[in-house]
N, C-alpha and C positions, 0 to 999 in steps of 0.2 A: 792405683795412685792417681794423682791429679793429671799425670801425662797420659793416662789410659792403660798403662802397663799393669798386668796382673801377675802376682807372684803367689806361689803356694809352697807349702812344706808339709811333710808327713813325718810324724813321730811314731815309730813302730811300737815302742814301749814307753808309756808316759812315766814321769817321775813318780816313784812309789810302787810301780809294777814290780813283781818279784824278779824280773829280768833287768830292772833298772831301779834298784832299791835306794831309798833315801838314807843318808847317814844319820847317826844318832842325833847330831846337832841339827840337821834339817827337821827331824821328827820333833825335837824339842821346840824349835822355832815355830813350827806349824801348831803344836799344842798351845804355845803361849799366844799365838795370834787368834786362836779360837776361844781361849779361856780368860785372858787377862781382863776383859771388861766385866766378867762375871765373878771372879775370885780375887781375893787379895793375893799379894805376892807370896805370903806365908802359906796360904791355902793351896795355891798353885804348886809351890815347891813340894809340899807334903804329898799332894795328889800325884805329882809326877814321880816322886820316889816310890810310892806304892805301885804305880803302873809299871815301872821298870822292874819291879820285883814281885809280880803277881804270883809266880810259882811258889813262893814261900809264904803266901798269905793263907792262914787257916780259915778266914772268913771273908769272902769276896764282898759280902754285904757292907763291909767297912768302906770300900771304894764307892759304893752306891750312896752311902750316907754322906760321904765327903762332897759329892757333887749335887746334892739336893738343894734346890733353890726354893725357898719358902715364900709363898704369897707373891710370886712373880718379881721379887726383889732381887737385885744383883748385889753382890758383896754382902 
């Protein structure tokens, strides 16, 4: 600090660690913070739905095709 005092803190398990898991809402917020500039809101919603239901997908390639960005273009 400007007064010369030093403070420190230790986080044993960071947010997202299996012993300190994120809520579904936090996961979705993080997902949107990472994807919103690259996908439209419709694309983002469709992809998120697929990701939450991976177990039921017969072809994981569908997810890969949904996130492909062509020629370096976003959206």
